[in-house]
C-alpha positions as a Markdown table, in Angstrom:
| # | Residue | x | y | z |
|---|---|---|---|---|
| 1 | Unk | -5.7 | -4.4 | -36.6 |
| 2 | Unk | -5.6 | -8.0 | -35.3 |
| 3 | Unk | -7.0 | -8.9 | -32.0 |
| 4 | Unk | -6.1 | -11.4 | -29.3 |
| 5 | Unk | -8.8 | -13.8 | -28.2 |
| 6 | Unk | -8.5 | -16.3 | -25.5 |
| 7 | Unk | -10.6 | -19.5 | -26.4 |
| 8 | Unk | -11.8 | -22.3 | -24.2 |
| 9 | Unk | -12.2 | -25.6 | -25.9 |
| 10 | Unk | -16.0 | -25.7 | -27.0 |
| 11 | Unk | -17.1 | -28.5 | -24.6 |
| 12 | Unk | -15.4 | -26.7 | -21.5 |
| 13 | Unk | -17.0 | -23.4 | -22.7 |
| 14 | Unk | -20.3 | -25.3 | -22.9 |
| 15 | Unk | -20.1 | -27.0 | -19.6 |
| 16 | Unk | -19.0 | -23.6 | -18.0 |
| 17 | Unk | -22.0 | -21.6 | -19.6 |
| 18 | Unk | -24.2 | -24.2 | -18.3 |
| 19 | Unk | -23.1 | -24.3 | -15.1 |
| 20 | Unk | -23.4 | -20.6 | -14.8 |
| 21 | Unk | -26.9 | -20.5 | -16.1 |
| 22 | Unk | -27.7 | -23.2 | -13.5 |
| 23 | Unk | -26.4 | -21.2 | -10.7 |
| 24 | Unk | -27.9 | -18.0 | -11.8 |
| 25 | Unk | -31.2 | -19.6 | -12.1 |
| 26 | Unk | -30.9 | -21.0 | -8.5 |
| 27 | Unk | -29.9 | -17.6 | -7.4 |
| 28 | Unk | -32.6 | -15.8 | -9.5 |
| 29 | Unk | -35.0 | -18.3 | -8.1 |
| 30 | Unk | -34.2 | -17.5 | -4.5 |
| 31 | Unk | -34.3 | -13.6 | -5.2 |
| 32 | Unk | -37.8 | -14.1 | -6.6 |
| 33 | Unk | -38.9 | -16.2 | -3.5 |
| 34 | Unk | -37.7 | -13.6 | -1.3 |
| 35 | Unk | -40.2 | -11.1 | -3.2 |
| 36 | Unk | -43.0 | -13.2 | -1.8 |
| 37 | Unk | -41.2 | -14.0 | 1.6 |
| 38 | Unk | -44.3 | -12.2 | 3.4 |
| 39 | Unk | -46.9 | -14.2 | 2.1 |
| 40 | Unk | -45.1 | -17.3 | 2.2 |
| 41 | Unk | -44.0 | -16.7 | 5.6 |
| 42 | Unk | -47.6 | -16.2 | 6.7 |
| 43 | Unk | -48.7 | -19.2 | 5.1 |
| 44 | Unk | -46.3 | -21.3 | 6.7 |
| 45 | Unk | -46.8 | -19.9 | 10.2 |
| 46 | Unk | -50.7 | -20.1 | 9.8 |
| 47 | Unk | -50.5 | -23.9 | 8.5 |
| 48 | Unk | -47.6 | -25.2 | 10.6 |
| 49 | Unk | -47.9 | -22.8 | 14.0 |
| 50 | Unk | -51.6 | -22.3 | 13.8 |
| 51 | Unk | -52.1 | -26.2 | 13.1 |
| 52 | Unk | -50.1 | -27.2 | 15.9 |
| 53 | Unk | -51.7 | -24.9 | 18.4 |
| 54 | Unk | -55.2 | -25.7 | 17.2 |
| 55 | Unk | -54.3 | -29.5 | 17.4 |
| 56 | Unk | -53.3 | -29.4 | 21.0 |
| 57 | Unk | -56.6 | -27.4 | 21.9 |
| 58 | Unk | -58.5 | -29.7 | 20.1 |
| 59 | Unk | -57.1 | -32.8 | 21.7 |
| 60 | Unk | -57.4 | -31.0 | 25.2 |
| 61 | Unk | -61.0 | -30.3 | 24.7 |
| 62 | Unk | -62.2 | -33.6 | 22.7 |
| 63 | Unk | -60.0 | -36.3 | 23.7 |
| 64 | Unk | -61.5 | -36.5 | 27.1 |
| 65 | Unk | -64.7 | -36.6 | 25.7 |
| 66 | Unk | -63.7 | -39.6 | 23.8 |
| 67 | Unk | -63.1 | -38.1 | 20.6 |
| 68 | Unk | -59.9 | -39.3 | 18.5 |
| 69 | Unk | -56.8 | -37.0 | 18.5 |
| 70 | Unk | -55.8 | -35.0 | 15.9 |
| 71 | Unk | -52.6 | -36.3 | 14.7 |
| 72 | Unk | -49.7 | -33.8 | 13.8 |
| 73 | Unk | -49.7 | -34.7 | 10.1 |
| 74 | Unk | -53.3 | -33.6 | 9.7 |
| 75 | Unk | -53.2 | -30.1 | 11.4 |
| 76 | Unk | -51.9 | -28.1 | 8.5 |
| 77 | Unk | -54.7 | -29.7 | 6.2 |
| 78 | Unk | -57.3 | -28.8 | 8.7 |
| 79 | Unk | -55.8 | -25.2 | 8.5 |
| 80 | Unk | -56.0 | -25.3 | 4.8 |
| 81 | Unk | -59.6 | -26.3 | 4.9 |
| 82 | Unk | -60.5 | -23.4 | 7.2 |
| 83 | Unk | -58.8 | -20.8 | 5.0 |
| 84 | Unk | -60.8 | -22.1 | 2.0 |
| 85 | Unk | -64.0 | -22.2 | 3.9 |
| 86 | Unk | -64.1 | -26.0 | 3.4 |
| 87 | Unk | -65.0 | -26.6 | 7.2 |
| 88 | Unk | -63.9 | -30.1 | 8.6 |
| 89 | Unk | -67.2 | -31.0 | 10.2 |
| 90 | Unk | -69.5 | -29.3 | 12.4 |
| 91 | Unk | -68.4 | -25.9 | 14.5 |
| 92 | Unk | -66.7 | -26.8 | 17.9 |
| 93 | Unk | -68.4 | -25.0 | 20.7 |
| 94 | Unk | -65.4 | -24.2 | 22.3 |
| 95 | Unk | -64.5 | -20.6 | 21.9 |
| 96 | Unk | -60.7 | -21.4 | 21.8 |
| 97 | Unk | -61.2 | -23.6 | 18.8 |
| 98 | Unk | -64.2 | -21.6 | 17.1 |
| 99 | Unk | -61.9 | -18.4 | 17.0 |
| 100 | Unk | -59.9 | -20.2 | 14.5 |
| 101 | Unk | -62.9 | -21.0 | 12.2 |
| 102 | Unk | -63.2 | -16.9 | 11.9 |
| 103 | Unk | -59.6 | -16.0 | 11.9 |
| 104 | Unk | -58.5 | -18.4 | 9.1 |
| 105 | Unk | -60.4 | -17.2 | 6.2 |
| 106 | Unk | -59.1 | -13.6 | 7.0 |
| 107 | Unk | -55.9 | -14.6 | 7.1 |
| 108 | Unk | -56.2 | -16.6 | 3.6 |
| 109 | Unk | -57.7 | -13.3 | 2.4 |
| 110 | Unk | -54.3 | -11.3 | 3.4 |
| 111 | Unk | -51.8 | -14.0 | 2.3 |
| 112 | Unk | -53.8 | -14.1 | -1.3 |
| 113 | Unk | -54.1 | -10.5 | -1.5 |
| 114 | Unk | -50.5 | -9.9 | -0.7 |
| 115 | Unk | -49.3 | -12.6 | -3.2 |
| 116 | Unk | -51.2 | -11.3 | -6.1 |
| 117 | Unk | -50.0 | -7.5 | -5.3 |
| 118 | Unk | -46.5 | -8.8 | -5.4 |
| 119 | Unk | -47.1 | -11.0 | -8.5 |
| 120 | Unk | -48.7 | -7.8 | -10.3 |
| 121 | Unk | -45.7 | -5.7 | -9.2 |
| 122 | Unk | -43.3 | -7.8 | -10.8 |
| 123 | Unk | -45.5 | -8.8 | -13.8 |
| 124 | Unk | -45.7 | -5.1 | -14.8 |
| 125 | Unk | -42.3 | -3.9 | -13.5 |
| 126 | Unk | -40.4 | -6.1 | -16.1 |
| 127 | Unk | -37.4 | -3.9 | -15.4 |
| 128 | Unk | -37.0 | -5.0 | -11.9 |
| 129 | Unk | -37.1 | -8.8 | -12.9 |
| 130 | Unk | -34.5 | -8.0 | -15.7 |
| 131 | Unk | -32.2 | -6.2 | -13.0 |
| 132 | Unk | -32.6 | -9.5 | -10.7 |
| 133 | Unk | -31.8 | -11.7 | -13.3 |
| 134 | Unk | -28.6 | -9.7 | -14.4 |
| 135 | Unk | -27.7 | -9.6 | -10.8 |
| 136 | Unk | -27.9 | -13.3 | -10.9 |
| 137 | Unk | -25.8 | -14.2 | -13.4 |
| 138 | Unk | -23.1 | -11.4 | -12.4 |
| 139 | Unk | -22.9 | -13.3 | -9.1 |
| 140 | Unk | -21.7 | -16.4 | -10.9 |
| 141 | Unk | -18.7 | -14.8 | -12.5 |
| 142 | Unk | -15.3 | -15.1 | -11.5 |
| 143 | Unk | -11.9 | -13.6 | -12.3 |
| 144 | Unk | -13.7 | -11.3 | -14.4 |
| 145 | Unk | -13.5 | -7.6 | -15.3 |
| 146 | Unk | -15.9 | -5.1 | -14.2 |
| 147 | Unk | -16.4 | -1.7 | -16.6 |
| 148 | Unk | -17.9 | 1.1 | -14.5 |
| 149 | Unk | -19.8 | 3.6 | -17.0 |
| 150 | Unk | -20.8 | 2.2 | -20.4 |
| 151 | Unk | -21.0 | 5.5 | -22.3 |
| 152 | Unk | -19.1 | 5.8 | -25.7 |
| 153 | Unk | -15.6 | 4.8 | -24.2 |
| 154 | Unk | -17.1 | 2.1 | -21.6 |
| 155 | Unk | -19.0 | 0.4 | -24.3 |
| 156 | Unk | -16.0 | 0.4 | -26.5 |
| 157 | Unk | -14.0 | -1.2 | -23.8 |
| 158 | Unk | -16.3 | -3.7 | -22.5 |
| 159 | Unk | -16.8 | -4.9 | -26.5 |
| 160 | Unk | -13.0 | -5.2 | -26.8 |
| 161 | Unk | -12.6 | -7.1 | -23.8 |
| 162 | Unk | -15.4 | -9.4 | -24.9 |
| 163 | Unk | -13.8 | -9.9 | -28.3 |
| 164 | Unk | -10.6 | -10.7 | -26.5 |
| 165 | Unk | -12.3 | -13.5 | -24.5 |
| 166 | Unk | -12.7 | -11.9 | -21.2 |
| 167 | Unk | -15.9 | -11.8 | -18.9 |
| 168 | Unk | -17.5 | -8.6 | -18.4 |
| 169 | Unk | -19.9 | -7.2 | -16.2 |
| 170 | Unk | -20.9 | -3.5 | -16.3 |
| 171 | Unk | -22.3 | -1.1 | -14.0 |
| 172 | Unk | -24.3 | 2.0 | -15.0 |
| 173 | Unk | -27.3 | 3.8 | -13.4 |
| 174 | Unk | -28.9 | 4.1 | -16.7 |
| 175 | Unk | -27.9 | 2.9 | -20.2 |
| 176 | Unk | -29.4 | 3.9 | -23.4 |
| 177 | Unk | -31.7 | 1.6 | -25.1 |
| 178 | Unk | -29.0 | 1.1 | -27.9 |
| 179 | Unk | -26.1 | 0.4 | -25.2 |
| 180 | Unk | -28.5 | -2.0 | -23.4 |
| 181 | Unk | -29.3 | -3.7 | -26.5 |
| 182 | Unk | -25.5 | -4.3 | -27.4 |
| 183 | Unk | -24.6 | -5.4 | -23.6 |
| 184 | Unk | -27.3 | -8.0 | -24.0 |
| 185 | Unk | -26.0 | -9.2 | -27.6 |
| 186 | Unk | -22.6 | -9.3 | -26.0 |
| 187 | Unk | -23.8 | -11.2 | -23.0 |
| 188 | Unk | -22.8 | -8.7 | -20.4 |
| 189 | Unk | -24.8 | -8.4 | -17.3 |
| 190 | Unk | -25.3 | -5.1 | -16.1 |
| 191 | Unk | -25.8 | -3.7 | -12.8 |
| 192 | Unk | -28.2 | -0.5 | -12.8 |
| 193 | Unk | -26.9 | 1.1 | -9.7 |
| 194 | Unk | -24.4 | 3.8 | -8.8 |
| 195 | Unk | -20.9 | 2.3 | -9.3 |
| 196 | Unk | -19.8 | 4.5 | -6.3 |
| 197 | Unk | -21.9 | 2.5 | -3.8 |
| 198 | Unk | -20.5 | -0.8 | -2.2 |
| 199 | Unk | -24.0 | -2.5 | -3.1 |
| 200 | Unk | -23.3 | -2.0 | -7.1 |
| 201 | Unk | -19.7 | -3.4 | -6.6 |
| 202 | Unk | -20.6 | -6.2 | -4.6 |
| 203 | Unk | -23.6 | -6.8 | -6.9 |
| 204 | Unk | -21.0 | -6.9 | -9.7 |
| 205 | Unk | -18.7 | -9.2 | -7.9 |
| 206 | Unk | -15.7 | -7.0 | -7.2 |
| 207 | Unk | -14.4 | -9.2 | -4.6 |
| 208 | Unk | -13.9 | -11.9 | -7.1 |
| 209 | Unk | -12.8 | -9.9 | -10.0 |
| 210 | Unk | -9.4 | -9.1 | -11.6 |
| 211 | Unk | -9.4 | -5.9 | -12.7 |
| 212 | Unk | -12.0 | -2.4 | -12.3 |
| 213 | Unk | -12.2 | -0.3 | -15.1 |
| 214 | Unk | -13.6 | 3.3 | -14.4 |
| 215 | Unk | -14.8 | 4.9 | -17.8 |
| 216 | Unk | -17.6 | 7.5 | -16.6 |
| 217 | Unk | -16.9 | 11.0 | -18.0 |
| 218 | Unk | -16.6 | 12.7 | -14.5 |
| 219 | Unk | -13.0 | 12.6 | -12.7 |
| 220 | Unk | -14.9 | 13.0 | -9.3 |
| 221 | Unk | -17.3 | 10.3 | -10.1 |
| 222 | Unk | -14.2 | 8.0 | -11.1 |
| 223 | Unk | -12.5 | 8.9 | -7.7 |
| 224 | Unk | -15.3 | 7.9 | -5.5 |
| 225 | Unk | -15.7 | 4.5 | -7.5 |
| 226 | Unk | -11.9 | 3.9 | -7.3 |
| 227 | Unk | -11.9 | 4.6 | -3.6 |
| 228 | Unk | -15.0 | 2.2 | -2.8 |
| 229 | Unk | -13.2 | -0.7 | -5.2 |
| 230 | Unk | -9.8 | -0.3 | -3.4 |
| 231 | Unk | -11.7 | -0.2 | 0.0 |
| 232 | Unk | -13.6 | -3.7 | -1.0 |
| 233 | Unk | -10.6 | -5.3 | -2.8 |
| 234 | Unk | -7.2 | -4.1 | -2.3 |
| 235 | Unk | -5.7 | -6.1 | -4.5 |
| 236 | Unk | -7.7 | -5.7 | -7.6 |
| 237 | Unk | -6.2 | -4.1 | -10.7 |
| 238 | Unk | -7.5 | -0.4 | -11.3 |
| 239 | Unk | -7.8 | 1.5 | -14.5 |
| 240 | Unk | -9.2 | 4.8 | -14.6 |
| 241 | Unk | -10.3 | 7.3 | -17.2 |
| 242 | Unk | -9.1 | 10.7 | -16.2 |
| 243 | Unk | -9.4 | 14.3 | -17.8 |
| 244 | Unk | -7.1 | 16.2 | -15.5 |
| 245 | Unk | -3.6 | 14.9 | -15.8 |
| 246 | Unk | -2.5 | 16.5 | -12.1 |
| 247 | Unk | -5.4 | 14.5 | -10.6 |
| 248 | Unk | -4.5 | 11.3 | -12.8 |
| 249 | Unk | -0.9 | 11.6 | -11.3 |
| 250 | Unk | -2.1 | 11.7 | -7.8 |
| 251 | Unk | -4.4 | 8.7 | -8.5 |
| 252 | Unk | -1.4 | 6.8 | -9.6 |
| 253 | Unk | 0.7 | 7.6 | -6.7 |
| 254 | Unk | -1.4 | 7.6 | -3.5 |
| 255 | Unk | -4.6 | 5.3 | -5.0 |
| 256 | Unk | -2.3 | 2.5 | -6.4 |
| 257 | Unk | -4.1 | 2.8 | -9.9 |
| 258 | Unk | -2.1 | 0.7 | -12.2 |
| 259 | Unk | -3.0 | 2.6 | -15.3 |
| 260 | Unk | -5.0 | 6.1 | -15.6 |
| 261 | Unk | -5.8 | 7.4 | -19.1 |
| 262 | Unk | -6.8 | 10.2 | -20.6 |
| 263 | Unk | -8.9 | 10.0 | -23.6 |
| 264 | Unk | -7.7 | 13.2 | -24.7 |
| 265 | Unk | -4.3 | 12.5 | -24.5 |
| 266 | Unk | -4.6 | 9.3 | -26.3 |
| 267 | Unk | -6.7 | 11.2 | -29.2 |
| 268 | Unk | -4.3 | 14.1 | -29.4 |
| 269 | Unk | -1.6 | 12.5 | -31.2 |
| 270 | Unk | -4.0 | 10.7 | -33.8 |
| 271 | Unk | -5.7 | 14.0 | -34.6 |
| 272 | Unk | -2.1 | 15.8 | -34.7 |
| 273 | Unk | -0.8 | 13.3 | -37.1 |
| 274 | Unk | -4.3 | 13.4 | -39.1 |
| 275 | Unk | -3.8 | 17.2 | -39.8 |
| 276 | Unk | -0.6 | 16.5 | -41.4 |
| 277 | Unk | -1.3 | 13.6 | -43.2 |
| 278 | Unk | 0.6 | 11.0 | -40.9 |
| 279 | Unk | -1.1 | 7.8 | -39.3 |
| 280 | Unk | -0.2 | 7.5 | -35.8 |
| 281 | Unk | -1.6 | 3.7 | -35.2 |
| 282 | Unk | -0.9 | 3.2 | -31.5 |
| 283 | Unk | 0.2 | 5.1 | -28.4 |
| 284 | Unk | 1.6 | 3.4 | -25.4 |
| 285 | Unk | 2.4 | 4.8 | -22.0 |
| 286 | Unk | 5.1 | 2.7 | -20.4 |
| 287 | Unk | 6.8 | 3.5 | -17.1 |
| 288 | Unk | 6.0 | 7.1 | -17.4 |
| 289 | Unk | 7.2 | 7.3 | -21.3 |
| 290 | Unk | 4.9 | 7.8 | -24.1 |
| 291 | Unk | 5.7 | 5.4 | -27.1 |
| 292 | Unk | 4.0 | 5.6 | -30.6 |
| 293 | Unk | 3.7 | 3.5 | -33.9 |
| 294 | Unk | 3.6 | 5.7 | -37.0 |
| 295 | Unk | 2.8 | 5.1 | -40.6 |
| 296 | Unk | 4.8 | 7.7 | -42.8 |
| 297 | Unk | 6.0 | 8.2 | -46.3 |
| 298 | Unk | 9.7 | 9.6 | -46.9 |
| 299 | Unk | 9.2 | 12.9 | -48.3 |
| 300 | Unk | 11.4 | 14.0 | -51.4 |
| 301 | Unk | 15.0 | 15.7 | -49.9 |
| 302 | Unk | 14.0 | 14.3 | -46.5 |
| 303 | Unk | 17.1 | 13.6 | -44.2 |
| 304 | Unk | 16.0 | 9.8 | -44.7 |
| 305 | Unk | 16.3 | 9.9 | -48.5 |
| 306 | Unk | 19.4 | 7.3 | -49.4 |
| 307 | Unk | 20.0 | 6.5 | -45.7 |
| 308 | Unk | 20.0 | 2.9 | -44.9 |
| 309 | Unk | 17.8 | 1.0 | -42.2 |
| 310 | Unk | 20.4 | 0.7 | -39.9 |
| 311 | Unk | 21.4 | 4.1 | -39.8 |
| 312 | Unk | 18.4 | 5.6 | -39.3 |
| 313 | Unk | 18.0 | 3.4 | -36.3 |
| 314 | Unk | 20.9 | 3.7 | -34.9 |
| 315 | Unk | 20.9 | 7.7 | -35.2 |
| 316 | Unk | 17.6 | 8.2 | -34.2 |
| 317 | Unk | 16.8 | 5.9 | -31.6 |
| 318 | Unk | 13.9 | 4.3 | -33.6 |
| 319 | Unk | 12.7 | 0.8 | -34.7 |
| 320 | Unk | 11.4 | 0.6 | -38.4 |
| 321 | Unk | 9.4 | -2.6 | -38.2 |
| 322 | Unk | 8.0 | -2.3 | -41.8 |
| 323 | Unk | 9.4 | -0.9 | -45.1 |
| 324 | Unk | 7.2 | -0.6 | -48.2 |
| 325 | Unk | 8.2 | 0.6 | -51.6 |
| 326 | Unk | 5.6 | -0.2 | -54.7 |
| 327 | Unk | 3.7 | -3.0 | -54.0 |
| 328 | Unk | 6.2 | -4.6 | -52.0 |
| 329 | Unk | 6.2 | -4.7 | -47.9 |
| 330 | Unk | 9.0 | -6.2 | -45.9 |
| 331 | Unk | 8.6 | -6.8 | -42.2 |
| 332 | Unk | 11.6 | -6.1 | -39.9 |
| 333 | Unk | 13.6 | -5.2 | -42.9 |
| 334 | Unk | 17.5 | -6.0 | -43.2 |
| 335 | Unk | 19.5 | -3.0 | -42.1 |
| 336 | Unk | 21.4 | -2.4 | -45.2 |
| 337 | Unk | 18.4 | -1.8 | -47.3 |
| 338 | Unk | 18.5 | 1.9 | -48.5 |
| 339 | Unk | 15.5 | 4.1 | -47.9 |
| 340 | Unk | 14.3 | 6.5 | -50.8 |
| 341 | Unk | 11.9 | 9.2 | -51.0 |
| 342 | Unk | 8.3 | 7.8 | -51.6 |
| 343 | Unk | 9.0 | 4.8 | -49.5 |
| 344 | Unk | 6.6 | 3.9 | -46.8 |
| 345 | Unk | 7.9 | 3.4 | -43.4 |
| 346 | Unk | 6.1 | 2.3 | -40.1 |
| 347 | Unk | 8.3 | 3.1 | -37.0 |
| 348 | Unk | 8.2 | 2.6 | -33.2 |
| 349 | Unk | 9.8 | 5.0 | -31.1 |
| 350 | Unk | 9.3 | 7.4 | -28.3 |
| 351 | Unk | 6.7 | 9.8 | -28.8 |
| 352 | Unk | 9.2 | 12.8 | -28.5 |
| 353 | Unk | 11.4 | 11.1 | -31.0 |
| 354 | Unk | 8.3 | 10.6 | -33.3 |
| 355 | Unk | 7.6 | 14.0 | -33.3 |
| 356 | Unk | 11.3 | 15.0 | -34.1 |
| 357 | Unk | 11.0 | 12.6 | -36.8 |
| 358 | Unk | 8.1 | 14.0 | -38.5 |
| 359 | Unk | 9.5 | 17.5 | -38.4 |
| 360 | Unk | 12.7 | 16.8 | -39.8 |
| 361 | Unk | 10.9 | 14.8 | -42.9 |
| 362 | Unk | 8.6 | 17.6 | -43.4 |
| 363 | Unk | 11.4 | 20.5 | -43.2 |
| 364 | Unk | 13.5 | 18.5 | -45.5 |
| 365 | Unk | 10.7 | 18.4 | -48.1 |
| 366 | Unk | 10.5 | 22.3 | -48.2 |
| 367 | Unk | 14.3 | 22.6 | -48.6 |
| 368 | Unk | 15.3 | 22.6 | -44.8 |
| 369 | Unk | 17.2 | 20.3 | -42.8 |
């Protein structure tokens, strides 16, 4: 089966990818700085604010005694010297100054200790760093598709979308290692959070996405995720996987979900066809009506035997898109071609017409029509 792929010119694709990686690197660096914000803020406070206060106290106490004033530009450096126990001269006798000489080494111990603790935490918790990077990459996406739940169904949906040329962001609380590996190979960032939370949807870029596909195996989880998504982006296209048909109809009517698909409903025609040796290659749900494409052989004694293509199409409301006999295959065959037992037909029609067609073809082969 052929697949559709939207292709950007190679130069534009490289520029887009480079720009995205630069934006992601900037946002990831910003996130990394936020991880060290406490020691950084403490360091800046001590060197800048503490240095300014120390300089003012120093100038008030020493300048009247004939010593040179401590310039603003030198004050942070003096604080650094005090923190690393490299004293800038002799200890001053003034108590308001000597307190800095004892307090700055303690502040340095706190700043260094807190920074080392944060570094060790991030170094050994690589999953946390990876999640931050994936979130940074996802934040650069625009007009993409979000797939919530990357189990068996969700992974196939995501893979197909990527092969079609769309950009995809996945959401799943915990993907299996093999799925996680394939997502990485496909270049799909994954948000490791619950898709029902606004935080997960915002990190996945829902306000900027074109579609939201919910593929978890729980109808209630899917419903909660849909409600959150619709609240955050009223105009986004939503496609949901549902098991309960009544539930699916209500979603379509009241939640504005454009497509509600049941994996069991989609698979049932294929299983039924396989049971009787017929290949149903595609099933579509269009405006409340199911359509199918079927590959079948004309049975001996079938009502189709010796009928023309036009007659079969007009009498049965079907479209014969391919006719095969022996080694010859004709796409959109002429209407005056007669059909014979053993011919292969690819037919597109409403699903109920397909069911009737298969039944009549089988009955004909048993001598009943």
